[in-house]
DSSP file (Angstrom, degrees, kcal/mol; ACC not computed):
  #  RESIDUE AA STRUCTURE BP1 BP2  ACC     N-H-->O    O-->H-N    N-H-->O    O-->H-N    TCO  KAPPA ALPHA  PHI   PSI    X-CA   Y-CA   Z-CA
    1    1 A M              0   0    0      0, 0.0     2,-0.3     0, 0.0     0, 0.0   0.000 360.0 360.0 360.0 125.0   77.1   67.6  128.6
    2    2 A T        -     0   0    0      1,-0.0     3,-0.0    68,-0.0     0, 0.0  -0.612 360.0-125.8 -86.1 140.4   73.8   67.8  126.7
    3    3 A L        -     0   0    0     -2,-0.3    68,-0.1     1,-0.1    67,-0.0  -0.719  32.2 -99.0 -88.4 137.8   73.9   67.5  123.0
    4    4 A P        -     0   0    0      0, 0.0    66,-0.1     0, 0.0    -1,-0.1  -0.200  24.4-131.1 -49.8 139.9   72.3   70.2  120.8
    5    5 A D  S    S+     0   0    0     64,-0.4     2,-0.4     2,-0.1    65,-0.1   0.773  90.5  48.8 -66.6 -27.5   68.7   69.3  119.5
    6    6 A L  S    S-     0   0    0     63,-0.3     2,-0.1     2,-0.0    63,-0.0  -0.897  91.8-111.7-116.1 140.6   69.5   70.3  115.9
    7    7 A G    >>  -     0   0    0     -2,-0.4     4,-2.1     1,-0.1     3,-0.7  -0.369  32.3-111.5 -61.9 150.7   72.5   69.2  113.9
    8    8 A A  H 3> S+     0   0    0      1,-0.2     4,-2.8     2,-0.2     5,-0.2   0.885 118.2  56.3 -50.2 -44.9   75.0   71.9  113.1
    9    9 A R  H 3> S+     0   0    0      1,-0.2     4,-1.5     2,-0.2    -1,-0.2   0.825 108.3  48.3 -63.0 -34.0   74.3   71.8  109.5
   10   10 A D  H <> S+     0   0    0     -3,-0.7     4,-1.1     2,-0.2    -1,-0.2   0.912 110.5  51.5 -65.9 -44.6   70.5   72.5  110.3
   11   11 A V  H >< S+     0   0    0     -4,-2.1     3,-0.6     1,-0.2    -2,-0.2   0.945 113.7  44.0 -63.6 -48.5   71.4   75.4  112.6
   12   12 A V  H >< S+     0   0    0     -4,-2.8     3,-1.3     1,-0.2    13,-0.3   0.808 103.8  63.6 -62.9 -30.8   73.6   77.0  109.9
   13   13 A A  H 3< S+     0   0    0     -4,-1.5    13,-0.5     1,-0.2    14,-0.3   0.829 101.4  53.9 -59.9 -37.5   71.1   76.4  107.2
   14   14 A G  T << S+     0   0    0     -4,-1.1     2,-0.3    -3,-0.6    -1,-0.2   0.427  77.6 113.3 -82.9  -1.2   68.7   78.8  109.1
   15   15 A V    <   -     0   0    0     -3,-1.3    10,-2.8    -4,-0.2    11,-0.5  -0.604  63.2-128.8 -82.6 133.3   71.0   81.9  109.4
   16   16 A L  B     -A   24   0A   0     -2,-0.3     8,-0.3     8,-0.3    -1,-0.1  -0.448  17.5-108.2 -77.1 149.1   69.8   84.9  107.5
   17   17 A D        -     0   0    0      6,-2.9     6,-0.2     3,-0.4     3,-0.2  -0.636  24.9-139.4 -69.0 129.2   71.8   86.9  105.1
   18   18 A P  S    S+     0   0    0      0, 0.0    -1,-0.1     0, 0.0    -2,-0.0   0.717  99.0  36.7 -67.2 -24.7   72.4   90.4  106.8
   19   19 A E  S    S+     0   0    0      1,-0.2    -2,-0.0    35,-0.0    -3,-0.0   0.623 128.2  31.5-103.5 -19.4   71.8   92.4  103.5
   20   20 A M    >   +     0   0    0     -3,-0.2     3,-2.8     3,-0.2    -3,-0.4  -0.576  67.8 178.4-138.7  73.8   69.1   90.4  102.0
   21   21 A P  T 3  S+     0   0    0      0, 0.0    -1,-0.0     0, 0.0    -5,-0.0   0.300  71.5  76.0 -76.2  12.4   67.1   88.9  104.9
   22   22 A M  T 3  S+     0   0    0      2,-0.1     2,-0.3    -6,-0.1    77,-0.0   0.665  97.8  62.4 -81.8 -23.5   64.5   87.2  102.6
   23   23 A L  S <  S-     0   0    0     -3,-2.8    -6,-2.9    -6,-0.2     2,-0.2  -0.734  75.8-138.9-109.5 153.1   67.4   84.6  102.1
   24   24 A T  B  >  -A   16   0A   0     -2,-0.3     4,-1.9    -8,-0.3    -8,-0.3  -0.597  35.5-112.0 -89.8 160.0   69.3   82.3  104.4
   25   25 A L  H  >>S+     0   0    0    -10,-2.8     5,-1.8   -13,-0.3     6,-0.9   0.816 123.0  57.9 -69.7 -25.1   73.2   82.1  103.7
   26   26 A D  H >45S+     0   0    0    -13,-0.5     3,-0.9   -11,-0.5    -1,-0.2   0.944 106.1  46.3 -58.1 -53.0   72.3   78.5  102.6
   27   27 A D  H 345S+     0   0    0    -14,-0.3    63,-2.4     1,-0.3    66,-0.3   0.852 111.5  51.0 -59.9 -40.8   69.9   79.9  100.0
   28   28 A L  H 3<5S-     0   0    0     -4,-1.9    -1,-0.3    61,-0.2    -2,-0.2   0.645 110.3-125.7 -80.3 -14.7   72.4   82.4   98.9
   29   29 A G  T <<5S+     0   0    0     -3,-0.9    -3,-0.2    -4,-0.7    56,-0.1   0.686  74.2 120.9  80.8  17.4   75.1   79.6   98.5
   30   30 A V      < +     0   0    0     -5,-1.8    16,-2.5    15,-0.1     2,-0.7   0.670  48.0  93.8 -86.9 -13.3   77.8   81.1  100.7
   31   31 A I  E     +B   45   0B   0     -6,-0.9    14,-0.2    14,-0.2     3,-0.1  -0.676  48.8 174.2 -79.9 116.7   77.9   78.2  103.0
   32   32 A R  E     -     0   0B   0     12,-2.7     2,-0.3    -2,-0.7    13,-0.2   0.948  59.0 -18.3 -85.7 -56.1   80.6   75.8  101.7
   33   33 A S  E     -B   44   0B   0     11,-1.4    11,-2.4     2,-0.0     2,-0.4  -0.983  46.3-156.3-151.2 164.6   80.8   73.1  104.4
   34   34 A V  E     +B   43   0B   0     -2,-0.3     2,-0.4     9,-0.2     9,-0.2  -0.968  17.9 175.7-141.4 118.4   79.8   72.4  108.0
   35   35 A S  E     -B   42   0B   0      7,-2.8     7,-2.6    -2,-0.4     2,-0.4  -0.969   5.9-170.7-126.3 152.0   81.6   69.7  110.1
   36   36 A E  E     +B   41   0B   0     -2,-0.4     2,-0.3     5,-0.2     5,-0.2  -0.985   8.9 171.5-137.6 146.0   81.1   68.9  113.7
   37   37 A R  E >  S-B   40   0B   0      3,-2.3     3,-2.2    -2,-0.4    -2,-0.0  -0.868  71.4 -17.0-164.5 122.5   83.1   66.7  116.0
   38   38 A D  T 3  S-     0   0    0     -2,-0.3     3,-0.1     1,-0.3    -2,-0.0   0.860 129.3 -47.5  45.8  51.5   82.6   66.4  119.9
   39   39 A G  T 3  S+     0   0    0      1,-0.2    34,-1.5    33,-0.1     2,-0.5   0.356 114.7 116.2  79.7  -9.9   80.6   69.6  120.1
   40   40 A H  E <   -Bc  37  73B   0     -3,-2.2    -3,-2.3    32,-0.2     2,-0.4  -0.797  47.2-163.0 -92.7 134.6   83.1   71.6  118.0
   41   41 A V  E     -Bc  36  74B   0     32,-3.9    34,-2.2    -2,-0.5     2,-0.5  -0.948   8.8-165.0-121.3 131.4   81.7   72.9  114.7
   42   42 A V  E     -Bc  35  75B   0     -7,-2.6    -7,-2.8    -2,-0.4     2,-0.5  -0.968  11.6-172.9-110.1 125.0   83.9   74.3  111.7
   43   43 A V  E     -Bc  34  76B   0     32,-3.1    34,-3.3    -2,-0.5     2,-0.5  -0.962   6.2-161.2-115.6 128.7   81.9   76.3  109.1
   44   44 A T  E     +Bc  33  77B   0    -11,-2.4   -12,-2.7    -2,-0.5   -11,-1.4  -0.943  13.8 179.4-113.4 132.4   83.5   77.4  105.9
   45   45 A I  E     -Bc  31  78B   0     32,-3.0    34,-2.9    -2,-0.5   -14,-0.2  -0.834  22.8-150.4-125.5 160.1   81.9   80.2  103.9
   46   46 A T        -     0   0    0    -16,-2.5    34,-0.1    -2,-0.3    32,-0.1  -0.969  26.1-134.9-128.5 117.5   82.6   82.1  100.6
   47   47 A P        -     0   0    0      0, 0.0    37,-0.7     0, 0.0     3,-0.1  -0.221  27.2-106.2 -65.3 161.7   81.4   85.7  100.6
   48   48 A T  S    S-     0   0    0      1,-0.2     2,-0.3    35,-0.1    38,-0.1   0.752 103.1  -1.7 -60.9 -27.3   79.6   86.9   97.6
   49   49 A Y  S >  S-     0   0    0     34,-0.1     3,-2.0    36,-0.0    -1,-0.2  -0.939  81.3-104.8-157.0 162.5   82.8   89.0   96.7
   50   50 A S  T 3  S+     0   0    0      1,-0.3    -2,-0.1    -2,-0.3    30,-0.0   0.678 118.8  47.2 -65.8 -18.4   86.1   89.4   98.5
   51   51 A G  T 3  S+     0   0    0     -4,-0.0    -1,-0.3     4,-0.0    -3,-0.0   0.129  76.1 153.6-104.7  20.1   85.2   92.9   99.7
   52   52 A C    X   -     0   0    0     -3,-2.0     3,-1.4     1,-0.2     4,-0.2  -0.329  37.5-151.6 -61.9 122.4   81.8   92.0  101.0
   53   53 A P  T 3  S+     0   0    0      0, 0.0     3,-0.3     0, 0.0     4,-0.3   0.617  92.2  57.0 -65.0 -16.8   80.9   94.5  103.9
   54   54 A A  T 3> S+     0   0    0      1,-0.2     4,-1.7     2,-0.1     3,-0.4   0.537  72.8  97.7 -93.2  -4.8   78.7   91.9  105.5
   55   55 A I  H <> S+     0   0    0     -3,-1.4     4,-1.9     1,-0.3    -1,-0.2   0.800  83.9  50.7 -71.1 -30.6   81.2   89.0  105.9
   56   56 A E  H  > S+     0   0    0     -3,-0.3     4,-2.1    -4,-0.2    -1,-0.3   0.858 112.0  48.5 -69.3 -31.3   81.9   89.9  109.7
   57   57 A E  H  > S+     0   0    0     -3,-0.4     4,-2.5    -4,-0.3    -2,-0.2   0.860 110.2  50.7 -72.8 -31.8   78.2   90.0  110.4
   58   58 A M  H  X S+     0   0    0     -4,-1.7     4,-2.2     2,-0.2    -2,-0.2   0.932 112.0  48.2 -63.8 -40.9   77.8   86.6  108.7
   59   59 A R  H  X S+     0   0    0     -4,-1.9     4,-1.8     1,-0.2    -2,-0.2   0.911 113.5  46.5 -61.7 -46.1   80.6   85.2  110.7
   60   60 A A  H  X S+     0   0    0     -4,-2.1     4,-1.6     1,-0.2    -1,-0.2   0.884 111.6  51.3 -72.0 -39.2   79.1   86.6  113.9
   61   61 A D  H  X S+     0   0    0     -4,-2.5     4,-2.0     2,-0.2    -1,-0.2   0.842 111.5  47.7 -67.2 -33.0   75.6   85.4  113.1
   62   62 A I  H  X S+     0   0    0     -4,-2.2     4,-2.1     2,-0.2    -1,-0.2   0.879 112.4  47.1 -65.5 -41.1   76.7   81.9  112.4
   63   63 A A  H  X S+     0   0    0     -4,-1.8     4,-1.8     2,-0.2    -2,-0.2   0.734 113.6  49.0 -80.2 -21.3   78.7   81.6  115.4
   64   64 A R  H  X S+     0   0    0     -4,-1.6     4,-3.2     2,-0.2     5,-0.2   0.941 110.2  50.7 -75.1 -44.4   75.8   83.0  117.6
   65   65 A A  H  X S+     0   0    0     -4,-2.0     4,-1.2     2,-0.2    -2,-0.2   0.915 113.5  45.5 -63.4 -46.2   73.2   80.6  116.1
   66   66 A L  H >X>S+     0   0    0     -4,-2.1     5,-2.3     1,-0.2     3,-0.8   0.968 115.8  46.5 -72.0 -47.3   75.6   77.6  116.8
   67   67 A T  H ><5S+     0   0    0     -4,-1.8     3,-1.4     1,-0.3    -2,-0.2   0.925 111.7  49.7 -60.4 -40.1   76.4   78.8  120.4
   68   68 A D  H 3<5S+     0   0    0     -4,-3.2    -1,-0.3     1,-0.2    -2,-0.2   0.759 107.1  56.4 -64.7 -18.4   72.8   79.5  121.1
   69   69 A A  H <<5S-     0   0    0     -4,-1.2   -64,-0.4    -3,-0.8   -63,-0.3   0.582 129.3 -95.2 -86.9  -8.1   71.9   76.0  119.8
   70   70 A G  T <<5S+     0   0    0     -3,-1.4     2,-0.5    -4,-0.8    -3,-0.2   0.608  74.7 143.3 111.4   9.5   74.4   74.5  122.3
   71   71 A Y      < -     0   0    0     -5,-2.3    -1,-0.3     1,-0.1   -31,-0.1  -0.806  34.3-159.6 -92.2 127.9   77.6   74.0  120.5
   72   72 A S  S    S+     0   0    0     -2,-0.5     2,-0.5   -33,-0.4   -32,-0.2   0.827  75.1  39.7 -73.6 -42.0   80.6   74.8  122.7
   73   73 A G  E     +c   40   0B   0    -34,-1.5   -32,-3.9    -7,-0.1     2,-0.4  -0.955  64.1 176.3-123.6 125.4   83.2   75.4  120.1
   74   74 A V  E     +c   41   0B   0     -2,-0.5     2,-0.4   -34,-0.2   -32,-0.2  -0.949   5.7 178.2-128.5 134.1   82.6   77.3  116.9
   75   75 A E  E     -c   42   0B   0    -34,-2.2   -32,-3.1    -2,-0.4     2,-0.5  -0.993   9.4-165.5-137.1 125.0   85.2   78.3  114.1
   76   76 A V  E     -c   43   0B   0     -2,-0.4     2,-0.4   -34,-0.2   -32,-0.2  -0.970  11.5-167.2-114.5 117.7   83.9   80.1  111.1
   77   77 A R  E     -c   44   0B   0    -34,-3.3   -32,-3.0    -2,-0.5     2,-0.6  -0.831  11.6-144.0-109.0 144.8   86.5   80.1  108.1
   78   78 A T  E     -c   45   0B   0     -2,-0.4     2,-0.4   -34,-0.2   -32,-0.2  -0.916  14.7-174.9-112.5 124.8   86.4   82.2  105.0
   79   79 A V        -     0   0    0    -34,-2.9   -47,-0.0    -2,-0.6    -2,-0.0  -0.962  10.7-168.2-118.9 134.9   87.7   80.7  101.7
   80   80 A L        +     0   0    0     -2,-0.4     4,-0.1   -34,-0.1    -1,-0.1   0.608  53.3 107.6 -95.2 -18.1   87.8   83.0   98.5
   81   81 A A  S    S+     0   0    0      1,-0.1     2,-0.2     2,-0.1    -1,-0.1  -0.960  72.1  30.4-119.4 131.8   88.4   80.2   96.0
   82   82 A P  S    S-     0   0    0      0, 0.0    -1,-0.1     0, 0.0     3,-0.1   0.586 103.6-121.9 -69.1 152.3   86.5   79.3   94.1
   83   83 A A        -     0   0    0     -2,-0.2    -2,-0.1     1,-0.1   -35,-0.1  -0.333  30.6-100.9 -65.9 144.5   84.9   82.6   93.9
   84   84 A W        -     0   0    0    -37,-0.7     2,-0.3    -4,-0.1    -1,-0.1  -0.374  39.3-164.9 -70.1 147.5   81.2   82.7   94.7
   85   85 A S    >   -     0   0    0    -56,-0.1     3,-2.3    -3,-0.1     4,-0.2  -0.944  31.9-124.4-130.8 147.3   78.8   82.8   91.6
   86   86 A T  G >  S+     0   0    0     -2,-0.3     3,-1.6     1,-0.3    -1,-0.1   0.727 108.8  78.8 -68.1 -11.2   75.1   83.8   91.7
   87   87 A D  G 3  S+     0   0    0      1,-0.3    -1,-0.3   -58,-0.0   -58,-0.1   0.838  84.2  65.6 -59.0 -27.4   74.8   80.3   90.0
   88   88 A W  G <  S+     0   0    0     -3,-2.3     2,-0.3   -60,-0.1    -1,-0.3   0.589  72.9 107.2 -69.8  -9.0   75.2   79.1   93.7
   89   89 A I  S <  S-     0   0    0     -3,-1.6   -61,-0.2    -4,-0.2   -62,-0.1  -0.529  75.6-121.7 -72.6 127.2   71.9   80.6   94.7
   90   90 A S     >  -     0   0    0    -63,-2.4     4,-2.6    -2,-0.3     5,-0.2  -0.199  17.5-111.9 -69.3 164.5   69.4   77.7   95.3
   91   91 A E  H  > S+     0   0    0      1,-0.2     4,-1.9     2,-0.2     5,-0.1   0.843 122.0  56.8 -67.3 -32.5   66.2   77.5   93.4
   92   92 A T  H  > S+     0   0    0      2,-0.2     4,-2.6     1,-0.2    -1,-0.2   0.892 106.0  50.2 -54.4 -48.8   64.5   78.2   96.7
   93   93 A G  H  > S+     0   0    0    -66,-0.3     4,-2.9     2,-0.2    -2,-0.2   0.925 109.6  52.6 -54.9 -46.7   66.6   81.5   97.1
   94   94 A R  H  X S+     0   0    0     -4,-2.6     4,-1.9     1,-0.2    -2,-0.2   0.904 110.3  46.1 -63.5 -34.2   65.5   82.5   93.6
   95   95 A R  H  X S+     0   0    0     -4,-1.9     4,-2.8     2,-0.2    -1,-0.2   0.946 112.6  49.7 -68.4 -42.2   62.0   81.9   94.4
   96   96 A K  H  X S+     0   0    0     -4,-2.6     4,-1.3     1,-0.2    -2,-0.2   0.889 109.4  53.8 -61.2 -37.8   62.3   83.9   97.7
   97   97 A L  H  <>S+     0   0    0     -4,-2.9     5,-2.7     2,-0.2     3,-0.5   0.936 110.5  44.8 -56.7 -51.2   64.0   86.7   95.8
   98   98 A A  H ><5S+     0   0    0     -4,-1.9     3,-1.6     1,-0.2    -2,-0.2   0.886 110.3  55.0 -59.2 -45.9   61.1   87.0   93.3
   99   99 A E  H 3<5S+     0   0    0     -4,-2.8    -1,-0.2     1,-0.3    -2,-0.2   0.774 108.3  50.1 -69.6 -20.4   58.5   86.8   96.1
  100  100 A A  T 3<5S-     0   0    0     -4,-1.3    -1,-0.3    -3,-0.5    -2,-0.2   0.388 124.4-104.5 -98.1   6.6   60.3   89.8   97.8
  101  101 A G  T < 5S+     0   0    0     -3,-1.6    61,-0.7     1,-0.3     2,-0.5   0.655  82.8 124.1  86.9  19.8   60.2   91.7   94.6
  102  102 A V  E   < -d  162   0C   0     -5,-2.7    -1,-0.3    -6,-0.2    61,-0.2  -0.944  63.3-125.9-112.7 120.4   63.9   91.4   93.7
  103  103 A A  E     -d  163   0C   0     59,-2.8    61,-2.2    -2,-0.5    26,-0.1  -0.563  29.2-126.9 -67.4 124.4   64.4   89.9   90.2
  104  104 A P        -     0   0    0      0, 0.0    62,-0.1     0, 0.0    -1,-0.1  -0.183  30.0 -96.0 -62.9 156.6   66.7   86.8   90.6
  105  105 A P        -     0   0    0      0, 0.0    60,-0.1     0, 0.0     3,-0.1  -0.353  28.8-125.4 -67.5 154.6   69.8   86.6   88.4
  106  106 A G        -     0   0    0     58,-0.2     2,-0.2     1,-0.2    21,-0.0  -0.174  54.3 -64.5 -81.0-167.7   70.0   84.8   85.2
  107  107 A R        -     0   0    0     59,-0.1    -1,-0.2     1,-0.1     2,-0.2  -0.567  57.1-117.1 -83.4 146.7   72.8   82.2   84.9
  108  108 A A        -     0   0    0     -2,-0.2    -1,-0.1    -3,-0.1    59,-0.1  -0.465  30.1-104.5 -81.9 156.4   76.2   83.7   85.0
  109  109 A T        -     0   0    0     -2,-0.2    -1,-0.1    57,-0.1     0, 0.0  -0.706  40.0-122.0 -76.5 118.7   78.4   83.3   81.8
  110  110 A P        -     0   0    0      0, 0.0     2,-0.3     0, 0.0    -1,-0.1  -0.329  34.5-176.6 -65.9 149.3   81.0   80.6   82.5
  111  111 A H        -     0   0    0      3,-0.0     3,-0.1    -3,-0.0     5,-0.0  -0.963  28.5 -88.5-144.5 160.9   84.5   81.6   82.1
  112  112 A A        -     0   0    0     -2,-0.3     0, 0.0     1,-0.1     0, 0.0  -0.233  52.7 -89.8 -65.4 150.6   87.9   80.0   82.3
  113  113 A P  S    S+     0   0    0      0, 0.0    -1,-0.1     0, 0.0     0, 0.0  -0.225  90.3  46.3 -53.5 153.1   89.9   79.7   85.6
  114  114 A G  S    S+     0   0    0     -3,-0.1    -3,-0.0     2,-0.0     0, 0.0  -0.654 101.8   4.7 113.1-165.8   92.1   82.4   86.4
  115  115 A P  S    S-     0   0    0      0, 0.0    -3,-0.1     0, 0.0     0, 0.0  -0.142  71.7-119.7 -52.2 148.5   91.6   86.1   86.4
  116  116 A V        -     0   0    0     -5,-0.0     2,-0.1     1,-0.0    -2,-0.0  -0.810  31.8-129.0 -93.1 123.3   88.0   87.4   85.5
  117  117 A P        -     0   0    0      0, 0.0     2,-0.4     0, 0.0    -1,-0.0  -0.496  20.4-113.9 -75.5 144.9   88.4   89.6   82.4
  118  118 A L        -     0   0    0     -2,-0.1     2,-0.4     2,-0.0     0, 0.0  -0.662  37.9-175.5 -72.7 122.0   86.8   93.1   82.6
  119  119 A T        -     0   0    0     -2,-0.4     0, 0.0     2,-0.1     0, 0.0  -0.980  24.2-160.1-123.4 139.2   83.9   93.4   80.2
  120  120 A L        +     0   0    0     -2,-0.4    -2,-0.0     3,-0.0    -1,-0.0  -0.187  40.0 149.3-102.8  40.8   81.9   96.5   79.5
  121  121 A D        -     0   0    0      1,-0.1    -2,-0.1     0, 0.0     3,-0.1  -0.390  54.3 -97.6 -68.2 149.0   79.0   94.7   78.1
  122  122 A P        -     0   0    0      0, 0.0     3,-0.1     0, 0.0    -1,-0.1  -0.184  50.6 -87.4 -61.6 160.4   75.7   96.2   78.4
  123  123 A P  S    S-     0   0    0      0, 0.0    16,-0.0     0, 0.0    19,-0.0  -0.078  70.3 -53.9 -58.5 168.0   73.4   94.9   81.3
  124  124 A S        -     0   0    0      1,-0.1     3,-0.2    -3,-0.1    15,-0.1  -0.136  49.1-141.6 -40.3 126.8   71.1   91.9   80.9
  125  125 A A  S    S+     0   0    0      1,-0.2     2,-0.5    -3,-0.1    12,-0.2   0.890  85.9  32.5 -67.7 -35.7   68.9   92.3   77.9
  126  126 A V        +     0   0    0     10,-0.1     2,-0.5     2,-0.0    -1,-0.2  -0.932  60.5 162.6-127.6 110.1   65.9   90.8   79.4
  127  127 A V        -     0   0    0     -2,-0.5     2,-0.3     8,-0.4    10,-0.1  -0.991  31.8-137.3-125.7 118.2   65.0   91.0   83.1
  128  128 A C        -     0   0    0     -2,-0.5     6,-0.1     1,-0.1    26,-0.0  -0.597  24.3-107.1 -82.3 142.1   61.4   90.1   83.9
  129  129 A C     >  -     0   0    0      5,-3.1     4,-2.2    -2,-0.3    -1,-0.1  -0.382  16.8-145.7 -62.8 127.8   59.6   92.2   86.3
  130  130 A P  T  4 S+     0   0    0      0, 0.0   -29,-0.2     0, 0.0    -1,-0.2   0.638  96.4  51.7 -74.5  -8.4   59.0   90.3   89.6
  131  131 A Q  T  4 S+     0   0    0    -30,-0.1    -2,-0.0    28,-0.1    -3,-0.0   0.910 131.2   5.2 -85.8 -53.0   55.6   92.1   90.1
  132  132 A C  T  4 S-     0   0    0      2,-0.1    -4,-0.0    27,-0.1    -3,-0.0   0.558  90.6-121.9-110.4 -11.5   53.9   91.4   86.7
  133  133 A G     <  +     0   0    0     -4,-2.2    -5,-0.0     1,-0.3     0, 0.0   0.432  57.6 149.3  83.0  -2.4   56.2   89.1   84.9
  134  134 A S        -     0   0    0      1,-0.1    -5,-3.1    -6,-0.1    -1,-0.3  -0.389  44.2-148.6 -73.4 141.2   56.6   91.4   81.9
  135  135 A P  S    S+     0   0    0      0, 0.0     2,-1.7     0, 0.0    -8,-0.4   0.487  74.4 101.9 -84.2   1.3   60.0   91.3   80.1
  136  136 A A        +     0   0    0    -10,-0.1    19,-2.8    -7,-0.0    20,-0.9  -0.637  53.2 130.1 -90.7  87.5   59.7   95.0   79.3
  137  137 A T  E     -E  154   0C   0     -2,-1.7     2,-0.3    17,-0.3    17,-0.2  -0.878  39.7-152.3-132.4 160.1   62.0   96.5   81.8
  138  138 A E  E     -E  153   0C   0     15,-2.7    15,-2.4    -2,-0.3     2,-0.4  -0.999  17.4-123.5-142.7 148.9   64.8   98.9   81.9
  139  139 A E  E     +E  152   0C   0     -2,-0.3    13,-0.3    13,-0.2     3,-0.1  -0.659  26.8 171.3 -82.2 131.0   67.8   99.5   84.0
  140  140 A F  E    S+     0   0C   0     11,-2.5     2,-0.3    -2,-0.4    12,-0.2   0.507  72.9  21.5-115.0  -4.6   68.0  103.0   85.5
  141  141 A S  E     -E  151   0C   0     10,-1.9    10,-2.1     1,-0.0    -1,-0.3  -0.855  59.3-151.9-155.6 127.4   70.9  102.5   87.8
  142  142 A R  S    S+     0   0    0     -2,-0.3     2,-0.4     8,-0.2    10,-0.0   0.568  87.5  59.4 -70.4  -5.6   73.6   99.9   87.5
  143  143 A F        +     0   0    0      8,-0.1     7,-0.3     7,-0.1     8,-0.2  -0.994  65.1 175.7-130.6 131.8   74.0  100.0   91.2
  144  144 A G        -     0   0    0      5,-2.1     7,-0.1     2,-0.8     6,-0.1  -0.213  57.9 -59.6-114.1-156.3   71.4   99.4   93.9
  145  145 A P  S    S+     0   0    0      0, 0.0     2,-0.3     0, 0.0     5,-0.0   0.691 122.6  34.9 -71.5 -17.0   71.3   99.3   97.6
  146  146 A T  S >  S-     0   0    0      1,-0.1     3,-2.1     3,-0.0    -2,-0.8  -0.946  91.0-108.9-128.3 158.7   74.0   96.4   97.7
  147  147 A A  T 3  S+     0   0    0     -2,-0.3    -1,-0.1     1,-0.3   -95,-0.0   0.734 115.0  55.9 -55.8 -23.6   76.8   95.8   95.5
  148  148 A C  T 3  S+     0   0    0     -5,-0.1    17,-2.7    16,-0.1     2,-0.3   0.368  97.9  72.3 -95.1   9.4   75.2   92.9   93.8
  149  149 A T  E <   - F   0 164C   0     -3,-2.1    -5,-2.1    15,-0.3     2,-0.3  -0.862  54.9-161.3-121.8 156.3   71.9   94.6   92.7
  150  150 A A  E     - F   0 163C   0     13,-2.2    13,-2.5    -2,-0.3     2,-0.4  -0.932  25.2-114.5-125.4 154.4   70.9   97.0   90.1
  151  151 A L  E     +EF 141 162C   0    -10,-2.1   -11,-2.5    -2,-0.3   -10,-1.9  -0.819  39.6 164.3 -96.8 129.0   67.7   99.2   89.9
  152  152 A R  E     -EF 139 161C   0      9,-3.1     9,-2.5    -2,-0.4     2,-0.3  -0.787  21.8-146.2-128.8 171.9   65.2   98.7   87.1
  153  153 A R  E     -EF 138 160C   0    -15,-2.4   -15,-2.7     7,-0.3     2,-0.4  -0.993  19.4-121.1-138.8 151.7   61.6   99.6   86.3
  154  154 A C  E     -E  137   0C   0      5,-2.0     4,-0.5    -2,-0.3   -17,-0.3  -0.713   9.2-159.5 -80.9 131.4   58.9   97.9   84.5
  155  155 A T  S    S+     0   0    0    -19,-2.8   -18,-0.2    -2,-0.4    -1,-0.1   0.687  90.8  54.8 -85.1 -18.7   57.6   99.7   81.5
  156  156 A A  S    S+     0   0    0    -20,-0.9    -1,-0.1     3,-0.1   -19,-0.1   0.967 129.0  11.4 -70.7 -63.6   54.3   97.6   81.7
  157  157 A C  S    S-     0   0    0      2,-0.1    -2,-0.1   -23,-0.0    -1,-0.1   0.457  95.6-132.0-106.3   1.1   53.2   98.2   85.3
  158  158 A R        +     0   0    0     -4,-0.5    -3,-0.1     1,-0.2   -21,-0.0   0.629  54.5 146.4  70.4  15.7   55.7  101.0   86.0
  159  159 A E        -     0   0    0     -6,-0.0    -5,-2.0     1,-0.0    -1,-0.2  -0.743  45.7-133.6 -93.7 135.5   56.8   99.5   89.2
  160  160 A P  E     + F   0 153C   0      0, 0.0     2,-0.3     0, 0.0    -7,-0.3  -0.425  35.2 165.3 -75.4 155.4   60.6  100.0   90.2
  161  161 A F  E     - F   0 152C   0     -9,-2.5    -9,-3.1    -2,-0.1     2,-0.3  -0.974  34.8-108.1-162.2 160.2   62.5   96.8   91.5
  162  162 A E  E     -dF 102 151C   0    -61,-0.7   -59,-2.8    -2,-0.3     2,-0.5  -0.650  23.3-154.3 -86.5 151.1   66.0   95.5   92.2
  163  163 A H  E     -dF 103 150C   0    -13,-2.5   -13,-2.2    -2,-0.3     2,-0.6  -0.984  16.8-132.0-130.2 117.0   67.7   92.9   90.0
  164  164 A M  E     - F   0 149C   0    -61,-2.2   -15,-0.3    -2,-0.5   -58,-0.2  -0.560  32.8-126.2 -67.9 117.9   70.3   90.8   91.4
  165  165 A K        -     0   0    0    -17,-2.7     2,-0.4    -2,-0.6   -79,-0.1  -0.331  18.7-108.5 -68.0 146.1   73.2   91.0   89.0
  166  166 A E              0   0    0      1,-0.1    -1,-0.1   -59,-0.1   -59,-0.1  -0.603 360.0 360.0 -75.0 126.0   74.8   87.8   87.5
  167  167 A I              0   0    0     -2,-0.4    -1,-0.1   -59,-0.1   -60,-0.1   0.274 360.0 360.0-124.6 360.0   78.2   87.3   88.8
């Protein structure tokens, strides 16, 4: 048996997010743990929300990457607690979002453990334009092409852009 060239953690760290391919799953913060023993790898992930439509694709992409790298046994587990937060996005991930024209989220408001209260607060007051950096932006749709984004436009440069909402 030949051992894989890359460690399992390194392989998993390079898997792209299926909905936001400018980010790896590691950048996005959904990788919770990677353990390996005798060629068998267990990866634990937390989706961005419990109903994430891309979870099966994430699982398949992780399994495929590890199998392609030479790992003979792969198990991908999903855990929902603690719930994923945009605070888990790495600084590299935030930079990649901005470079791709998506305004990264601000820091999420901390809340006590337990059920998340429903709030009808207005959207973030200041979201800087990822094109020109102006804070003069406006939201024109609370919902973007993915569940975690909103659509905004800059009133300075007039460019539309996505904003990853704080969760």
